[in-house]
N, C-alpha and C positions, 0 to 999 in steps of 0.2 A: 504493500500499499504506500502510495507517495504522500510525502508530507506536504501540506498546503502552506502557502504563504502566511495564512492566518495563524496556523500552529507554530510556525517558526517565530513570528512576531510575538505571540502570546508567550511562548516559553522564553523568549528573550526579555520580555517585559516582566515576567513573573520573577526571573532570576535576579534581575537588576534591583529589585525591591531591597534585597539584604545588603547592597553595598555598590561599590564602583565595579563597571564592567571590566576594568583593567585587573580585577582580582577575581571576579566571580563568573562573568559571561564569557564564554569563548570567542575570542577575537574573530572567528570565522562568522559567528552569529551577527556580531555587530557590522562586520563588513557586509553581510547580506543585506541588512537594512539600508545601509549606505548606498549600495547598489540598486536597491529598490527605487529610492529616492531619485538617484541620478538617472535611472531608466525613465522613471515617470517625467522628470524635467525634460529630458531629450525628446521624449514623445509628444509633450504638450506643445500647442502652437506657440505659446508665449515663452516657452522654456523656463517656465516658473513652476514652483511646487504649490500644489493646492492642499491647504491644510484639511486634515481628515477629522480632527476633534475640535480644535479651537475655532471660535468665531474670528472674523477679520480683526476686530479690535483686540481680542486677547492674543491672537498670533502676533500682532504688531509690538504688543507689550512683552511677549516672550522673546521676540528677536532683540528688543531693547534691553532686557535684562541679560540676554546671552552676551551681547555685545559689552555690557558692563561688567560681566564675570571674566570674559577673556577677550579683551579688546585687541584689535590688530595693533602690531607695534612694528619697529625696523626689522626685527628677526622673523616675524611671521604672520600671516593672516590671522584674523580672530575667529571666535566661536560660529559668528553668523556665516563667514566664508567658508568654514569648514562644514557647514550644514548641520550644526547642533540643534537649532530650532526645528528643522525638518524631522531629524532624528527623535527628538523628544515627542513631537506631534504624532508620529507614526507609532512610536511605543505606546504613547497615551491612548491612541484611537483603540487599542487592543487591551487595556487594562483598567478596570475599574477603580482600583485603588490609586492609580496615577491620576484618573479623571478627577477623583475627589480631591486629592492633594493638590494638584496643580490647578485644576478649575477653581477650586475653593480659595487657593492661595492668590490667584490673580484676582478674584473677586474682593478678597481681603484687603490686597494692596491697593485696588483702586478706592474701595470705601474708606479705608484709612487716610488716603490721600485727600479725597473729598472732605473728610471730617477736618484735617489738618489745613489744607490749603485751598479748599473749595474748588478743586477740580481733579480729574483723573490722573493717574501716575503719567501717562503720556503727555498730557497737557501741562504738567508741571514743569517749572524751570529746571534747568540741569542742576542747580544748586539744591533745589527741593527734591529732586530724584536722589541726588548723593546723599542728602540727610536722612531720608526714610530708609535708603538702602544701608547707611552706617548704623542705623538702629537695629535692622533686622539681621545684620551680619554677625552678630556676637551674642551668644547665648546668655552672657552676664546681664545684658540688658533688660531681660526678662524679670530679673530679680528686682529691679527699679520700677518696672512697669509691665505688670503680668498681661496687659492687653497686647504686648508684642509677641506672646509666645506662639500664636498660630504663624504669624509672619515669619518669626525666626525658624520654625520648622520647615515651613514652605521654602524659604529662601536656601536652607541648608540643603534640602533635597533637590532643589534646581541646580545648585552649584554642582552637586555630584553628577547629575544627568548632563549638564553642560560640559563638564570635564570629559565624561564618558564619550559623549558625541563629539568632542573635539580630538580627543586622543586616539579614538579609533577610527577617524577620518584619514584620507590621504594627506591632508594638510597636517594633521597632528602627528602622523606617523613620520612624515618628512621632518617636521619640527624636532621630533625626538632624535632624529638620525637613525632609527631602526633600519638596519639593513637585512633582517631575516637571519634565519640559520644558515650561515655560510661557513665553508671549511677555511681555517686560516693555515697557511703553510708554515708561518712562524708567529710567535707570539712575543712582541719586542718588551712586554712587561708593563709595569706602571711607570708613569713619568716620576722623575726624581721630586722629592718633597722639597719645597723652597725653604731656606733657612730663615 
């Protein structure tokens, strides 16, 4: 019996819940998800990914958050260019726990921004976005303000998934310099320790 695309995605999403794909999910499964996204983009008229779970607004927020977590820099492209938002959306579309955690987290973020700044996260200034992300980036902040607990859990989970999507992509693998299991004819040893 052949394994369906849905079975592979569901399996990938279920095992990712317990931690980072770099430790839990086989790289082949994550690569499969990235290949699915790439094939969909190639087949689409606009060469764009069409979100499977998130609304247009939620998906734009997801992209913004992924960009804030792993932004592009001089060394490498960022999480958005690596396809982390697509990776996260595809996994979320097949996992009810992800849907609750991420969908609920994005609603929490927008509602909290509306309460604090009178506008949704995307409509906030860069400074306001940074301020709210600084609040939910650290678990210790929940001790001073328990209302941040849900946001902190959401953002921690999103950071793991963003890293997973980035480091299992072609861009992320290139960034790591991973060349695969190749035979070395000689091993020069470790570089000398500076004094």
